[in-house]
N, C-alpha and C positions, 0 to 999 in steps of 0.2 A: 236364133242368133241370140247369144248370151249377152247380157248387158253389164258391162264392167260399174263397178262402185266406184266414185269419188273417192273413197276414203275406208279401209279395213284396219281395224285396232282389235287390240288385243291386250291385256294385263300388263303393267309393265314389271322386269323383272325385280324391280326394288321394293314391288309389294312383298316379295319373298326373301327379303336381307335375311332374315333369321335362317330362312334353310340354305341358302348359299354359305354361310357362316360356319355354318355347320354341316357340310356337306359330306365331311366326313362318316357323316352318319346318311345312312344311302336311303333311309325312307323318306327323310325331310324334303330329299332332293326329287323322288319321284312323287311326292305331293305337291311340290313345287310346280314340277312340269305337267301334271295333272291338271291342278287348279289352272294354269296359263292356258291350256289347251280348252279346257272349259267354257269359255266365255270368247265370241268374239261379236264385234259392233261393227256393221258396215252402216255407210253414209252413201244413198245413191241421190240422184238428181230430185226424186220425188217423195222418197221413204225412206226409213231407217229401218234395218235391220237386226234384232238382237238375239242370235242364237246361242244357247247353252248346251252344254251336254259334251260327251266324248262316247260312250257306247250308245246310249239313247239320246237324242237330239228335243229338243223343243226351240222354235224359232217364233219369235213376236215382231212383228211387223207393223212400224206405225208410220202414216203418211204425213209427210211435212205439211199439209195443210190443218191436219189436226192438233197438231202440237197447240198446247196452251201454256204451257212454261218448261223451262229447262233449266236446273239447278245445278249448281257444281258444290262439291265440298273437299276443300282440302286442308288436311291437319297440317302443323308447323313442318313436321320433318317432311311432308308429302310434297309443300310447298318448295323445299330444299331440293328436293330431287326430282320434280316436275309429275306428280304422280297425285291422284283424284279420283273422286268417285262424280259420276253425272248420273241424274236424273231426269227423264223428259216424261212430262204428265200430257196425257191425250183429254181433247175437248169431248171425245166420244163418251167417255166413261169417267165417273169420278175416282174410281179405282182403279183405272189404269195408267198405272205408273213402271216406265223401263226403267231399271237402277244397273248402272254396269258400275264395280267397283274396281280401283287399280288399274285405271286408265291412264295412259300416259299423256302429257299434255291435254287436259281435259278444256283448257280456256280456250284451245285453237279449234278443238272439236264443238265446244259451244259456239264461238265465232261463226265456223264453216254451217253449223243448223240453222243460227239465225240469219246468214245470207243466202240461204235458200229458202228459208221460210217468207224471207222481203221479195225473193226472184217470184216464189208462187204467187204471193199477194199482189204483187205488179203485173204479174202475167195475167189475174184474175180481173185486175181492175180495168185492163185493156180489150178484155174479149167483154167485161161490160158496157161499154162504151160503144 
């Protein structure tokens, strides 16, 4: 049975604003569509999956209980349109950081991840007792 993710996120169209403005040039339009299809962030109950690539795929999976830190970066213009970057650091490896740029509503994603972390920690405390 296939598990349904809680959230599936692709980069916002606002990240490619100048591509859309100059869409009369067909190349930037294809570049914007290609880059948008290149990244997908999925949040499940117990893990986060970052998938990159269109023709060849790279998938990185990070379990909620292994998350050490979640960082959000928003520029001035990004805040105006609700777009930013999110970086998720793993406790398992010092160099293990998932970074997704151009994500819509990064604060809502941060809140969802934090909620899942609290839920997992609460379940771990209950099983220890």
